[in-house]
Each structure stands twice: as C-alpha cells, then as structure tokens.
C-alpha positions as CSV (number, residue, x, y, z in Angstrom):
1,M,0.0,0.0,0.0
2,L,1.3,3.4,-0.9
3,S,1.8,6.1,1.7
4,F,0.3,9.6,1.4
5,V,3.7,10.9,0.5
6,D,4.3,8.2,-2.2
7,T,0.9,8.9,-3.6
8,R,1.4,12.7,-3.6
9,D,4.8,12.3,-5.2
10,R,3.3,10.1,-7.9
11,H,0.5,12.6,-8.5
12,F,3.0,15.5,-8.6
13,R,5.1,13.7,-11.3
14,A,1.9,13.1,-13.3
15,A,1.0,16.8,-13.0
16,C,4.5,17.6,-14.4
17,R,4.0,15.1,-17.3
18,R,0.7,16.8,-18.1
19,I,2.2,20.2,-18.2
20,I,5.0,19.0,-20.4
21,N,2.6,17.2,-22.7
22,E,0.4,20.2,-23.0
23,L,3.1,22.6,-24.0
24,P,2.7,24.1,-27.4
25,A,5.1,22.9,-30.0
26,G,8.4,24.6,-29.7
27,E,7.8,26.0,-26.3
28,T,10.1,25.0,-23.4
29,L,10.1,25.4,-19.7
30,T,13.0,25.4,-17.3
31,L,12.9,23.0,-14.4
32,D,12.1,25.9,-12.0
33,E,9.2,27.0,-14.3
34,L,7.9,23.5,-14.5
35,I,8.0,23.1,-10.7
36,E,6.3,26.4,-10.1
37,K,3.5,25.6,-12.5
38,A,3.1,22.0,-11.2
39,I,3.0,23.1,-7.5
40,H,0.1,25.4,-8.3
41,T,-2.0,22.9,-10.2
42,E,-5.0,21.3,-8.5
43,A,-4.0,18.2,-6.6
44,P,-6.3,15.1,-6.4
45,H,-6.1,14.9,-2.6
46,Y,-4.9,16.6,0.5
47,Y,-2.5,13.8,1.4
48,C,-3.0,13.7,5.2
49,T,-4.9,11.6,7.6
50,Y,-8.3,12.6,9.0
51,E,-7.0,12.5,12.5
52,Y,-4.0,14.7,11.8
53,A,-6.0,17.2,9.7
54,L,-8.7,17.4,12.5
55,R,-6.0,18.1,15.1
56,M,-4.3,20.8,12.9
57,V,-7.5,22.5,12.0
58,R,-8.5,22.7,15.6
59,V,-5.1,24.1,16.6
60,L,-5.4,26.6,13.8
61,R,-8.8,27.7,14.9
62,H,-7.7,28.1,18.5
63,G,-4.8,30.3,17.4
64,R,-2.2,27.9,18.6
65,L,-0.7,26.9,15.3
66,E,3.0,27.6,15.6
67,V,3.8,26.8,12.0
68,R,5.4,29.7,10.2
69,R,3.4,31.1,7.3
70,D,4.3,28.5,4.8
71,R,2.7,26.0,2.5
72,R,1.6,23.8,5.5
73,H,-0.1,26.8,7.0
74,E,-1.8,27.4,3.7
75,L,-3.0,23.8,3.7
76,W,-4.6,24.0,7.1
77,C,-6.2,27.4,6.3
78,E,-7.7,25.9,3.1
79,L,-9.1,22.9,4.9
80,S,-10.5,25.1,7.7
81,A,-12.1,27.4,5.2
82,R,-13.7,24.6,3.3
83,C,-15.0,23.0,6.5
84,Q,-16.3,26.4,7.7
85,Q,-18.4,26.8,4.6
86,L,-20.0,23.4,5.2
87,E,-20.5,24.1,8.9
88,E,-22.3,27.3,8.1
89,K,-24.2,26.1,5.0
90,K,-25.3,22.7,6.2
91,G,-25.0,22.9,10.0
92,W,-22.4,20.2,10.1
93,T,-19.8,19.7,12.8
94,L,-16.2,20.2,12.1
95,P,-15.5,16.4,12.2
96,H,-18.3,15.7,9.7
97,A,-17.3,18.6,7.4
98,L,-13.7,17.6,7.4
99,S,-14.4,14.0,6.6
100,H,-16.5,15.2,3.7
101,V,-13.8,17.6,2.4
102,L,-11.1,15.0,2.7
103,A,-13.2,12.3,0.9
104,T,-14.5,14.4,-1.9
105,G,-12.4,17.6,-2.2
106,R,-9.5,18.2,-4.4
107,A,-6.7,20.5,-3.1
108,T,-6.3,23.8,-4.9
109,Q,-2.5,23.0,-5.2
110,F,0.2,20.7,-4.1
111,F,1.2,22.1,-0.7
112,I,4.9,21.5,-1.2
113,T,7.9,23.8,-1.4
114,P,9.9,24.2,-4.6
115,E,12.8,22.4,-2.9
116,R,10.6,19.4,-2.1
117,A,9.3,19.4,-5.7
118,R,12.8,19.4,-7.0
119,R,13.7,16.4,-4.8
120,I,10.6,14.5,-6.0
121,L,11.7,15.1,-9.6
122,T,15.3,14.3,-9.1
123,M,15.3,11.4,-6.7
124,T,15.7,7.9,-8.0
125,A,12.5,6.2,-8.9
126,G,12.6,2.5,-8.3
127,P,14.9,-0.3,-7.4
128,K,16.8,-0.2,-10.7
129,G,18.0,3.3,-10.0
130,T,16.1,4.9,-12.9
131,Q,15.9,8.7,-12.5
132,A,12.6,10.4,-11.9
133,A,13.2,12.3,-15.2
134,D,12.8,9.0,-16.9
135,A,9.6,8.5,-14.9
136,L,8.3,11.8,-16.3
137,A,8.7,10.4,-19.8
138,G,6.2,7.7,-19.2
C-alpha cells in the first residue's frame, strides 16, 4: 500500500508530465518554471490523515498553530475554510465537514515547497535506480 507521501509524489510527477505534454510545439520550460506551474495545479487529494487534519485545523482555529506562514499553514487554512463553509451552510460539525472535504475535495494546489518538488523530480524512482526524469517520460 502506498503512503500519502508516495501517492502525492506520484501525482506530482503526473502533473508535471501533463504540463510538459500540453506545452505548445516549440515552447520550453526550465525545471524551475515546471516546478512552479506544477505546484500550483490542482491536486487530487490533501495527502493527510483525517486524525492529523482534524487536530491541525482545531489548533489553527484556536490560534495555537505555531507553524510559520508557509505551505503547510496554507493547507490547514484551506481545509479550515472549506470546512467552515459546510459548517455554516449545512450545519455540520467540524469532524463531519472535514471527513466530507477529505473524501470528496481536491486540493487547490500541491502544498509542497519548490525544494521538495525538485527532490521529487530528481530522486531515483525505483529499485533499478532509474531517474525520476525517466519516470516523467512515461
């Protein structure tokens, strides 16, 4: 069974492949441009457990989230906002709203840093030592 990180990395590489495949003929991207575009594409999931997300959203809402303003902070803010909408619109509790968002919602982006994205694309992919760049090709 794949972990959330393995799944996220696989989805991120797929997003990069889509961006490359959709480039107009003759257009190129640098690795940094590709990474920036891919990070900000919609991600299929949030890649976190319900229990951890619930704890982090509660901590955020109580003003005790000691994470600097970074991509993780953006993730918890997005989840909290989506839950808040369901809580207000449908009268759901936070746990109910969160389970719905995690089960049905797509993240607005991959909540990873450019450095992490670069590692995903440059780490070896598989036991034979094939490079992730080869994985992007197919």
